[in-house]
MIDRENTOR-834281 format. One record per residue: x, y, z of N, C-alpha, C in turn; residue in one letter. Coordinates in steps of 0.1 Angstrom, whole numbers. Layout:
<nodes>
+-------+-------+-------+-------+-------+-------+-------+-------+-------+----+
|   npx |   npy |   npz |  capx |  capy |  capz |   cpx |   cpy |   cpz | aa |
+-------+-------+-------+-------+-------+-------+-------+-------+-------+----+
|     X |     Y |     Z |     X |     Y |     Z |     X |     Y |     Z |  A |
...
+-------+-------+-------+-------+-------+-------+-------+-------+-------+----+
</nodes>
This chain:
<nodes>
+-------+-------+-------+-------+-------+-------+-------+-------+-------+----+
|   npx |   npy |   npz |  capx |  capy |  capz |   cpx |   cpy |   cpz | aa |
+-------+-------+-------+-------+-------+-------+-------+-------+-------+----+
|   104 |    99 |  -249 |    94 |    94 |  -236 |   104 |    89 |  -224 |  M |
|   102 |    94 |  -214 |   107 |    91 |  -200 |   104 |    78 |  -196 |  A |
|   110 |    68 |  -193 |   108 |    57 |  -187 |   112 |    53 |  -174 |  V |
|   109 |    42 |  -168 |   114 |    37 |  -157 |   118 |    22 |  -162 |  I |
|   130 |    16 |  -160 |   136 |     3 |  -165 |   130 |    -5 |  -155 |  T |
|   120 |   -13 |  -160 |   111 |   -25 |  -153 |   108 |   -37 |  -159 |  A |
|   101 |   -46 |  -155 |    97 |   -58 |  -161 |    81 |   -57 |  -159 |  L |
|    75 |   -63 |  -169 |    82 |   -70 |  -182 |    88 |   -63 |  -193 |  P |
|    87 |   -49 |  -193 |    93 |   -41 |  -201 |    94 |   -28 |  -196 |  Y |
|    99 |   -18 |  -204 |    98 |    -2 |  -197 |    86 |     4 |  -192 |  D |
|    87 |     8 |  -181 |    73 |    17 |  -176 |    72 |    31 |  -182 |  Y |
|    63 |    33 |  -191 |    63 |    48 |  -196 |    57 |    57 |  -186 |  P |
|    69 |    68 |  -184 |    60 |    76 |  -174 |    54 |    89 |  -185 |  L |
|    41 |    95 |  -178 |    34 |   104 |  -184 |    42 |   117 |  -185 |  P |
|    39 |   121 |  -199 |    47 |   135 |  -201 |    46 |   146 |  -194 |  T |
|    31 |   147 |  -187 |    32 |   158 |  -179 |    24 |   154 |  -165 |  Q |
|    17 |   163 |  -156 |    15 |   158 |  -144 |     6 |   144 |  -147 |  S |
|     2 |   135 |  -138 |    -4 |   124 |  -138 |     4 |   111 |  -132 |  G |
|    15 |   114 |  -123 |    19 |   104 |  -117 |    18 |   106 |  -103 |  L |
|    14 |    95 |   -94 |    17 |    97 |   -79 |    20 |    84 |   -71 |  A |
|    24 |    86 |   -62 |    28 |    75 |   -52 |    18 |    71 |   -43 |  L |
|    15 |    57 |   -44 |     3 |    51 |   -33 |    11 |    41 |   -25 |  L |
|     9 |    45 |   -12 |    15 |    38 |    -1 |     4 |    31 |     8 |  I |
|     6 |    16 |     8 |    -3 |     8 |    14 |    -2 |     5 |    27 |  I |
|   -10 |     9 |    35 |   -13 |     2 |    50 |     2 |     1 |    58 |  D |
|    11 |     9 |    58 |    23 |    12 |    65 |    18 |    14 |    80 |  M |
|    10 |     8 |    86 |     3 |    10 |   100 |    11 |     4 |   111 |  Q |
|    10 |    11 |   124 |    19 |     4 |   134 |    15 |   -10 |   139 |  R |
|     2 |   -14 |   137 |    -2 |   -26 |   141 |     1 |   -38 |   130 |  D |
|     5 |   -33 |   120 |    12 |   -43 |   110 |    28 |   -44 |   110 |  F |
|    33 |   -34 |   115 |    50 |   -31 |   113 |    57 |   -35 |   125 |  L |
|    52 |   -32 |   136 |    57 |   -29 |   149 |    58 |   -42 |   159 |  E |
|    66 |   -45 |   165 |    65 |   -58 |   175 |    55 |   -52 |   187 |  P |
|    46 |   -64 |   188 |    35 |   -61 |   201 |    22 |   -58 |   192 |  G |
|    23 |   -52 |   179 |    11 |   -50 |   172 |     3 |   -62 |   168 |  G |
|    -8 |   -59 |   160 |   -19 |   -68 |   158 |   -11 |   -81 |   149 |  F |
|    -2 |   -74 |   140 |     7 |   -85 |   131 |    14 |   -97 |   138 |  G |
|    22 |   -91 |   148 |    28 |   -99 |   156 |    19 |  -108 |   168 |  S |
|    10 |  -100 |   170 |     3 |  -111 |   180 |    -4 |  -120 |   175 |  V |
|    -5 |  -121 |   163 |   -12 |  -133 |   153 |    -2 |  -143 |   153 |  L |
|    13 |  -140 |   155 |    24 |  -150 |   153 |    32 |  -146 |   143 |  G |
|    28 |  -135 |   136 |    39 |  -133 |   123 |    51 |  -125 |   126 |  N |
|    60 |  -127 |   119 |    74 |  -119 |   122 |    74 |  -109 |   111 |  D |
|    74 |   -97 |   120 |    73 |   -82 |   112 |    87 |   -81 |   107 |  V |
|    99 |   -86 |   109 |   110 |   -82 |   102 |   110 |   -81 |    88 |  T |
|   105 |   -86 |    78 |   104 |   -84 |    66 |    99 |   -71 |    62 |  P |
|    86 |   -68 |    71 |    80 |   -56 |    68 |    87 |   -41 |    71 |  L |
|    93 |   -45 |    84 |   104 |   -34 |    90 |   114 |   -31 |    79 |  Q |
|   120 |   -42 |    73 |   130 |   -40 |    62 |   129 |   -31 |    51 |  A |
|   116 |   -28 |    47 |   112 |   -19 |    36 |   111 |    -5 |    39 |  I |
|   111 |    -3 |    52 |   109 |    11 |    57 |   117 |    23 |    49 |  V |
|   131 |    18 |    50 |   139 |    28 |    44 |   138 |    31 |    30 |  P |
|   134 |    22 |    22 |   131 |    22 |     8 |   119 |    30 |     7 |  T |
|   107 |    27 |    12 |    96 |    37 |    11 |    98 |    49 |    17 |  V |
|   108 |    53 |    26 |   111 |    67 |    30 |   116 |    73 |    18 |  V |
|   127 |    67 |    11 |   133 |    73 |     0 |   123 |    75 |   -10 |  R |
|   113 |    68 |   -13 |   107 |    70 |   -25 |    96 |    83 |   -19 |  L |
|    90 |    84 |    -9 |    82 |    93 |    -4 |    90 |   107 |    -4 |  Q |
|   103 |   107 |     0 |   111 |   119 |     2 |   114 |   123 |   -15 |  Q |
|   116 |   114 |   -25 |   119 |   118 |   -39 |   104 |   125 |   -42 |  A |
|    93 |   117 |   -42 |    82 |   123 |   -47 |    77 |   136 |   -40 |  F |
|    80 |   141 |   -29 |    79 |   153 |   -23 |    89 |   164 |   -27 |  R |
|   103 |   160 |   -31 |   111 |   169 |   -37 |   105 |   172 |   -52 |  Q |
|    99 |   163 |   -57 |    94 |   167 |   -70 |    81 |   172 |   -70 |  L |
|    72 |   177 |   -59 |    61 |   179 |   -61 |    50 |   171 |   -63 |  G |
|    51 |   159 |   -64 |    42 |   151 |   -70 |    34 |   144 |   -59 |  L |
|    23 |   140 |   -61 |    12 |   137 |   -50 |    16 |   124 |   -43 |  P |
|    12 |   124 |   -33 |    15 |   111 |   -24 |     2 |   109 |   -18 |  I |
|    -3 |    94 |   -19 |   -15 |    91 |   -11 |   -10 |    78 |    -3 |  F |
|   -14 |    78 |    10 |   -12 |    66 |    19 |   -29 |    62 |    23 |  Q |
|   -27 |    47 |    25 |   -38 |    42 |    30 |   -37 |    34 |    44 |  T |
|   -47 |    35 |    51 |   -49 |    26 |    65 |   -61 |    19 |    63 |  V |
|   -58 |     5 |    66 |   -71 |    -4 |    69 |   -76 |    -2 |    82 |  E |
|   -89 |     1 |    84 |   -95 |     4 |    97 |  -109 |     8 |    94 |  G |
|  -118 |     4 |   107 |  -131 |     3 |   106 |  -139 |    16 |   118 |  H |
|  -150 |    20 |   116 |  -155 |    29 |   124 |  -153 |    22 |   138 |  R |
|  -156 |    29 |   148 |  -157 |    24 |   161 |  -167 |    14 |   164 |  P |
|  -178 |    16 |   159 |  -190 |     7 |   159 |  -191 |    -5 |   150 |  D |
|  -181 |    -5 |   143 |  -177 |   -17 |   133 |  -190 |   -18 |   124 |  L |
|  -201 |    -8 |   119 |  -210 |    -7 |   111 |  -204 |   -12 |    97 |  A |
|  -192 |    -6 |    93 |  -186 |    -8 |    80 |  -176 |   -20 |    78 |  D |
|  -180 |   -30 |    89 |  -170 |   -42 |    90 |  -181 |   -54 |    87 |  C |
|  -180 |   -59 |    74 |  -190 |   -71 |    71 |  -189 |   -84 |    79 |  P |
|  -199 |   -88 |    84 |  -197 |  -102 |    93 |  -187 |  -111 |    88 |  P |
|  -185 |  -113 |    77 |  -178 |  -124 |    71 |  -164 |  -118 |    74 |  S |
|  -159 |  -109 |    73 |  -146 |  -103 |    79 |  -144 |  -104 |    92 |  K |
|  -153 |  -102 |   100 |  -154 |   -99 |   112 |  -151 |  -115 |   120 |  Y |
|  -157 |  -124 |   114 |  -158 |  -138 |   118 |  -148 |  -146 |   114 |  Q |
|  -142 |  -143 |   103 |  -133 |  -152 |    95 |  -121 |  -157 |   103 |  R |
|  -116 |  -165 |   106 |  -103 |  -170 |   113 |  -108 |  -177 |   128 |  G |
|   -96 |  -180 |   134 |   -99 |  -185 |   146 |   -90 |  -178 |   157 |  Q |
|   -85 |  -165 |   154 |   -74 |  -158 |   161 |   -82 |  -154 |   176 |  A |
|   -71 |  -153 |   184 |   -75 |  -149 |   198 |   -81 |  -135 |   200 |  S |
|   -75 |  -126 |   190 |   -80 |  -112 |   191 |   -90 |  -110 |   175 |  L |
|  -101 |  -104 |   177 |  -107 |  -101 |   165 |  -108 |   -84 |   162 |  K |
|  -113 |   -83 |   152 |  -114 |   -69 |   149 |  -120 |   -61 |   159 |  I |
|  -119 |   -50 |   165 |  -126 |   -42 |   176 |  -122 |   -46 |   189 |  G |
|  -114 |   -58 |   191 |  -111 |   -63 |   206 |   -99 |   -53 |   209 |  D |
|  -100 |   -51 |   222 |   -87 |   -45 |   227 |   -74 |   -50 |   224 |  P |
|   -64 |   -45 |   221 |   -49 |   -50 |   217 |   -40 |   -43 |   223 |  G |
|   -27 |   -49 |   221 |   -15 |   -40 |   225 |   -14 |   -25 |   224 |  P |
|   -21 |   -22 |   210 |   -21 |    -6 |   206 |   -35 |     1 |   203 |  M |
|   -44 |    -5 |   214 |   -56 |     1 |   212 |   -67 |    -9 |   203 |  G |
|   -77 |    -8 |   203 |   -87 |   -16 |   194 |   -80 |   -20 |   181 |  R |
|   -82 |   -33 |   175 |   -78 |   -37 |   164 |   -83 |   -32 |   153 |  I |
|   -77 |   -26 |   144 |   -82 |   -23 |   131 |   -93 |   -12 |   132 |  L |
|   -91 |    -4 |   142 |  -102 |     7 |   145 |   -97 |    20 |   142 |  V |
|  -102 |    28 |   134 |   -97 |    41 |   131 |   -97 |    47 |   143 |  L |
|   -83 |    56 |   143 |   -83 |    65 |   155 |   -75 |    58 |   167 |  G |
|   -75 |    47 |   165 |   -66 |    37 |   178 |   -50 |    42 |   175 |  E |
|   -42 |    42 |   185 |   -27 |    40 |   181 |   -20 |    29 |   176 |  P |
|   -26 |    19 |   173 |   -19 |     9 |   163 |   -26 |    12 |   150 |  G |
|   -36 |    18 |   147 |   -40 |    23 |   133 |   -32 |    34 |   128 |  N |
|   -24 |    38 |   134 |   -16 |    51 |   129 |    -5 |    48 |   119 |  A |
|    -5 |    55 |   110 |    11 |    50 |   101 |    23 |    52 |   110 |  I |
|    32 |    44 |   106 |    42 |    45 |   112 |    50 |    59 |   115 |  I |
|    58 |    61 |   123 |    64 |    77 |   124 |    73 |    78 |   113 |  P |
|    81 |    70 |   109 |    90 |    73 |    99 |    83 |    77 |    83 |  D |
|    68 |    74 |    83 |    61 |    77 |    70 |    48 |    87 |    72 |  L |
|    52 |    94 |    82 |    40 |   103 |    89 |    39 |   112 |    77 |  E |
|    25 |   115 |    74 |    22 |   124 |    61 |    26 |   138 |    65 |  P |
|    29 |   146 |    56 |    29 |   160 |    59 |    16 |   169 |    53 |  Q |
|    13 |   179 |    57 |     1 |   188 |    54 |     0 |   185 |    39 |  P |
|   -11 |   183 |    34 |   -13 |   183 |    18 |   -13 |   170 |    12 |  G |
|    -7 |   159 |    22 |    -8 |   145 |    16 |   -18 |   138 |    21 |  E |
|   -26 |   130 |    15 |   -39 |   123 |    15 |   -38 |   112 |    22 |  T |
|   -46 |   109 |    32 |   -46 |    93 |    39 |   -59 |    90 |    37 |  V |
|   -62 |    77 |    31 |   -71 |    71 |    29 |   -76 |    61 |    36 |  I |
|   -85 |    63 |    46 |   -91 |    50 |    54 |   -98 |    41 |    45 |  P |
|   -97 |    29 |    46 |  -102 |    19 |    37 |  -108 |     8 |    48 |  K |
|  -120 |     2 |    48 |  -127 |   -10 |    54 |  -122 |   -20 |    48 |  P |
|  -119 |   -23 |    37 |  -114 |   -34 |    30 |   -98 |   -37 |    26 |  G |
|   -97 |   -46 |    17 |   -82 |   -48 |    11 |   -79 |   -42 |     3 |  K |
|   -87 |   -37 |    -6 |   -84 |   -28 |   -17 |   -85 |   -12 |   -14 |  G |
|   -78 |    -4 |   -20 |   -81 |     8 |   -17 |   -92 |    15 |   -22 |  A |
|   -98 |    11 |   -33 |  -108 |    17 |   -41 |  -119 |    12 |   -36 |  F |
|  -124 |     1 |   -27 |  -134 |    -2 |   -23 |  -140 |     6 |    -9 |  Y |
|  -153 |    12 |   -14 |  -158 |    20 |    -3 |  -148 |    33 |     1 |  N |
|  -141 |    40 |    -8 |  -134 |    50 |    -5 |  -134 |    60 |   -15 |  T |
|  -127 |    73 |   -13 |  -129 |    83 |   -24 |  -116 |    84 |   -30 |  N |
|  -108 |    72 |   -32 |   -97 |    73 |   -38 |   -98 |    76 |   -55 |  L |
|  -108 |    68 |   -59 |  -108 |    71 |   -73 |  -111 |    86 |   -76 |  E |
|  -121 |    90 |   -68 |  -126 |   107 |   -70 |  -114 |   115 |   -71 |  F |
|  -104 |   113 |   -62 |   -93 |   120 |   -58 |   -83 |   119 |   -69 |  L |
|   -81 |   106 |   -74 |   -72 |   103 |   -86 |   -78 |   113 |  -100 |  L |
|   -90 |   111 |   -99 |   -96 |   114 |  -114 |   -93 |   133 |  -111 |  K |
|   -97 |   137 |  -100 |   -96 |   153 |   -97 |   -83 |   159 |  -101 |  T |
|   -73 |   150 |   -96 |   -60 |   156 |  -101 |   -53 |   150 |  -111 |  Q |
|   -64 |   143 |  -122 |   -57 |   138 |  -133 |   -45 |   126 |  -132 |  N |
|   -45 |   119 |  -121 |   -36 |   109 |  -121 |   -39 |    96 |  -128 |  I |
|   -29 |    93 |  -138 |   -33 |    82 |  -146 |   -23 |    70 |  -143 |  S |
|   -11 |    72 |  -138 |     0 |    65 |  -134 |     3 |    65 |  -117 |  H |
|     5 |    52 |  -113 |     6 |    49 |   -99 |    18 |    41 |   -96 |  L |
|    27 |    46 |   -90 |    39 |    38 |   -82 |    35 |    35 |   -69 |  I |
|    35 |    22 |   -67 |    29 |    15 |   -56 |    38 |     9 |   -47 |  V |
|    37 |    12 |   -33 |    46 |     2 |   -23 |    35 |     0 |   -12 |  A |
|    40 |    -9 |    -2 |    34 |   -11 |    11 |    34 |   -24 |    13 |  G |
|    24 |   -28 |    24 |    22 |   -41 |    29 |     5 |   -44 |    28 |  V |
|     2 |   -58 |    27 |    11 |   -69 |    24 |    11 |   -70 |     8 |  T |
|    23 |   -76 |     5 |    22 |   -76 |   -10 |    11 |   -86 |   -16 |  T |
|     6 |   -97 |   -10 |    -3 |  -105 |   -16 |   -18 |  -101 |   -12 |  E |
|   -19 |   -94 |    -2 |   -33 |   -93 |     2 |   -37 |   -76 |    -1 |  V |
|   -34 |   -66 |     6 |   -39 |   -53 |     2 |   -29 |   -47 |    -9 |  C |
|   -20 |   -47 |   -10 |   -14 |   -43 |   -23 |   -19 |   -49 |   -36 |  V |
|   -18 |   -63 |   -37 |   -24 |   -68 |   -49 |   -36 |   -66 |   -51 |  Q |
|   -45 |   -65 |   -42 |   -61 |   -62 |   -44 |   -60 |   -49 |   -49 |  T |
|   -53 |   -37 |   -42 |   -53 |   -25 |   -49 |   -50 |   -24 |   -63 |  T |
|   -37 |   -32 |   -66 |   -35 |   -31 |   -79 |   -44 |   -37 |   -90 |  L |
|   -51 |   -46 |   -86 |   -62 |   -51 |   -95 |   -72 |   -43 |   -98 |  R |
|   -76 |   -38 |   -88 |   -87 |   -28 |   -84 |   -84 |   -15 |   -96 |  E |
|   -70 |   -11 |   -96 |   -65 |     1 |  -103 |   -66 |    -5 |  -118 |  A |
|   -61 |   -16 |  -118 |   -59 |   -21 |  -133 |   -75 |   -22 |  -142 |  N |
|   -83 |   -26 |  -135 |   -96 |   -26 |  -139 |  -100 |   -10 |  -142 |  D |
|   -97 |    -2 |  -135 |  -100 |    12 |  -138 |   -93 |    19 |  -148 |  R |
|   -84 |    14 |  -154 |   -75 |    19 |  -163 |   -64 |    26 |  -159 |  G |
|   -56 |    25 |  -148 |   -46 |    29 |  -141 |   -35 |    21 |  -142 |  Y |
|   -22 |    29 |  -149 |    -8 |    20 |  -152 |    -1 |    19 |  -139 |  E |
|     0 |     9 |  -132 |     6 |     8 |  -120 |    23 |    -1 |  -120 |  C |
|    27 |     5 |  -112 |    43 |    -1 |  -109 |    43 |    -4 |   -94 |  L |
|    48 |   -17 |   -95 |    49 |   -21 |   -80 |    64 |   -20 |   -76 |  L |
|    69 |   -14 |   -65 |    81 |   -13 |   -65 |    86 |   -27 |   -54 |  V |
|    94 |   -32 |   -60 |    98 |   -46 |   -55 |   105 |   -46 |   -40 |  E |
|   113 |   -38 |   -38 |   122 |   -39 |   -26 |   113 |   -29 |   -16 |  D |
|   100 |   -22 |   -20 |    92 |   -12 |   -13 |    79 |   -19 |    -8 |  A |
|    80 |   -33 |   -11 |    67 |   -40 |    -8 |    72 |   -54 |     3 |  T |
|    63 |   -58 |    10 |    68 |   -71 |    18 |    55 |   -76 |    23 |  A |
|    57 |   -90 |    26 |    48 |   -99 |    33 |    54 |  -105 |    45 |  S |
|    42 |  -111 |    53 |    49 |  -119 |    64 |    54 |  -132 |    59 |  Y |
|    51 |  -135 |    47 |    54 |  -148 |    38 |    61 |  -144 |    28 |  F |
|    75 |  -144 |    26 |    83 |  -140 |    18 |    78 |  -147 |     3 |  P |
|    75 |  -159 |     5 |    74 |  -165 |    -9 |    60 |  -162 |   -17 |  E |
|    50 |  -156 |    -7 |    39 |  -148 |   -11 |    42 |  -136 |   -18 |  F |
|    52 |  -129 |   -13 |    55 |  -116 |   -24 |    62 |  -119 |   -35 |  K |
|    71 |  -131 |   -36 |    76 |  -135 |   -48 |    67 |  -139 |   -59 |  Q |
|    56 |  -146 |   -52 |    46 |  -151 |   -64 |    37 |  -138 |   -68 |  A |
|    34 |  -131 |   -59 |    27 |  -117 |   -64 |    33 |  -111 |   -76 |  T |
|    47 |  -107 |   -72 |    54 |  -101 |   -83 |    53 |  -107 |   -94 |  L |
|    55 |  -121 |   -96 |    54 |  -127 |  -108 |    41 |  -127 |  -112 |  A |
|    33 |  -127 |  -107 |    17 |  -126 |  -112 |    14 |  -112 |  -117 |  M |
|    19 |  -102 |  -112 |    19 |   -89 |  -115 |    23 |   -87 |  -129 |  V |
|    34 |   -92 |  -132 |    41 |   -87 |  -146 |    39 |   -98 |  -156 |  R |
|    32 |  -110 |  -153 |    31 |  -120 |  -160 |    24 |  -116 |  -172 |  A |
|    26 |  -124 |  -183 |    19 |  -125 |  -199 |    16 |  -109 |  -202 |  Q |
|    30 |  -103 |  -202 |    31 |   -88 |  -208 |    26 |   -78 |  -199 |  G |
|    25 |   -81 |  -186 |    23 |   -69 |  -175 |     7 |   -72 |  -174 |  G |
|     1 |   -81 |  -171 |   -14 |   -85 |  -171 |   -19 |   -75 |  -160 |  I |
|   -15 |   -71 |  -149 |   -19 |   -62 |  -140 |    -8 |   -51 |  -139 |  V |
|     4 |   -53 |  -142 |    11 |   -39 |  -142 |    26 |   -43 |  -145 |  G |
|    36 |   -37 |  -136 |    51 |   -36 |  -138 |    56 |   -37 |  -125 |  W |
|    69 |   -42 |  -124 |    75 |   -43 |  -113 |    89 |   -38 |  -114 |  T |
|    95 |   -30 |  -104 |   110 |   -25 |  -106 |   114 |   -23 |   -92 |  A |
|   127 |   -21 |   -92 |   135 |   -20 |   -80 |   133 |    -5 |   -76 |  G |
|   136 |     1 |   -65 |   135 |    15 |   -62 |   146 |    21 |   -70 |  A |
|   157 |    16 |   -70 |   168 |    23 |   -77 |   163 |    27 |   -93 |  E |
|   159 |    15 |   -99 |   153 |    19 |  -111 |   141 |    31 |  -113 |  Q |
|   133 |    31 |  -102 |   123 |    40 |  -101 |   128 |    54 |   -97 |  V |
|   138 |    56 |   -90 |   144 |    69 |   -86 |   152 |    74 |   -99 |  L |
|   160 |    65 |  -105 |   167 |    69 |  -119 |   157 |    74 |  -129 |  A |
|   144 |    69 |  -129 |   136 |    72 |  -141 |   130 |    86 |  -137 |  G |
|   128 |    88 |  -124 |   121 |   101 |  -121 |   133 |   112 |  -121 |  L |
|   142 |   109 |  -119 |   155 |   120 |  -117 |   157 |   124 |  -129 |  G |
+-------+-------+-------+-------+-------+-------+-------+-------+-------+----+
</nodes>
């Protein structure tokens, strides 16, 4: 059986089709200076640092002809899919839907809501707009995975402790075998990333596995 060297133990790869790459929220407003993330006072440097690694994973899956899914967190222009609890939370100077440096904040179709140019999807690669933290809530992701007989997910993206971890837990509850790529995920708060990695692989992999990109690429190769 083909495996990826991982923690807490080797991650078994499916013997036939069934593996996909899931890249979470690598969008301009979260990663670029002047975007929503930096306007809120966050240092975007840790997020930018993972871009070359995520690109390597994307290229490897393309070369192998394996499915790639990307998500973007965003809402309809009328914000009808944004619950009041999400809109009202926090005391930031900018709220969802407000004009920001890259257009309206977290609104689908705005410049800041776009995936960064380095990871721009190719034709045939799926982008999943999601109104919540997790990639399964109020989206067609599960339908698409089932349609393509996907059972195993290699996961990358931002932020580790929020949208990435929420997606991992949603996927775990649905029976998907998930591996989070340690150096292809990041947080504005590095200690939150490390805590999440530990939580994912605790208790024999209660949520999933973690591994470095080199181990993932070696296992795929």
